[in-house]
C-alpha positions, 0 to 999 in steps of 0.5 A, a space after each residue: 553486516 547486511 541490511 534487508 529492507 522490507 516495505 509493507 503497504 498498509 492498504 488492507 488494514 486501512 480498508 478494514 478500518 474504513 469498512 471499504 472493499 478493494 473493489 471500492 478503492 479501485 473505483 475511487 482511485 481509478 486503478 484496476 482491482 487486480 492492482 489494488 489486490 496485489 498491493 493490499 497483499 504486498 505481493 508486488 515487488 515494485 511500488 509505483 509512485 503514481 499508483 500509491 499517490 492515487 490511493 493516498 488521494 482516494 483515501 485522503 491520506 497525506 502522510 506516507 507513513 500512514 500507508 507505507 511501513 519500512 522495516 530494516 532487518 540487520 544480519 551479521 
């Protein structure tokens, strides 16, 4: 049995619900627009905890599960 862990950041969905752009989030969080874009598109292989905290602060999110989803695939 092998487990595959898939982390999915929900930034794009949150921004759509709140009518915000990636550029606006970049300004609110102090992060580069390119960083926000990579995280929103889930193209980063490493999640920087400090960056995630800045985004959570900017969006007033205190529950990690609101912004980060973990899927576990089990293969036999």
